[in-house]
Every structure is written in C-alpha cells, then in structure tokens.
N, C-alpha and C positions, 0 to 999 in steps of 0.2 A: 577332909572333903578337894578335889579339884574340880575350878572352875573357869574355863573357859571363852571369853567376850572375842566373839568372831566377827571382825570387822577393816574395811581395808583404811579406816581413818578422819569418817566423814564425823561432822557432830556429833553425828544418831551414836555411837559407834564410842563414842568420847563418853558423849552419858548415858549411856549403857553403862562400859566401864564403873564408870564416875557412882552412880546410884548401886551398881551390885555391891564398892567397896564400902558404900556407908551403910546399906543395911546388913553385910556381913560384921561389922566392927556392930552395927546397936543389936544383931542379934547376939553377938559374941561368940562368932562361930568358929574355930579353928580348920582354917580352910584358906587354898594358896590359889591364888587370882593372876591367870595370865593370858594375855590381852593375842591374839592371831590374825596379824596385819595381814599372811602369807594369801593368795590369792587362792592357790592349788592345796593348800593346805585344808583354807577353810570351804571347797570344793567337796573336798574329802568327808563333809559332812552331812551331804545332800538340803543346804536348805539353798533357797533360791534366791531367800533376800536378809538383805545384815540388813543391824544386824540379830548376832544370834548371839545365844547362852548354853552353855556345855554344860552339864554338870556330871561329873563323877564317868564322861564318857557319852552324853547321853543329853542327846540337845533337845531341852525345855522348855524353849524360844525360840523366832526368828520376826523378822520383819517391822518390829514393832519397839520404840521403848519403853518399861514399864514405868510405873511408877515406884516409888522406897518401898510402900504400905504394899503393892503390891509382888514385886520380887522379896517381900520377906515371906512374901505365905507358897512361895515359888524352890525356895532355898529351903523353906519349914518340909515340906513335902515331901521335897527327894535329897535331904539329907539321911 
C-alpha cells in the first residue's frame, strides 16, 4: 500500500501525517507513507483544500484531519 499525505507543512498537515502513521501501525499494515509538500505535485491530485490523503493513487480525503479511528476505517476500506 502506498500512502501519500498532501500538505505544505502546516500544523494540520503534520497532524494528518502523524495520525496516519499511528493508524498504519495499529493496523499493522505494510504501507509506505510519503509526505508531499510540493504545491505543484499536490495540485496534480485536484484537491482544493489540504491536507489530503492519497492511497494507491486515489484521493480518499481532503480538507480535514480525521481521528485515528476514522483513519483506520479509511485505510481498511482502501487496502
């Protein structure tokens, strides 16, 4: 599983990255997590608000930071 956290480095983006890492660890998933901060690359995904979460090339979240339990649900549905 390839996970990308899209965000320019704001506090909300960092929160999403941290929560994603925690959710992946709790689910014991084999996943590579990448933080994408380049605005041009973020724009390629077509999201209008950051932070964003991309799983295997598909945007699954944008504009808010869910809790770890919601992230675990998102990860489980998209694995």
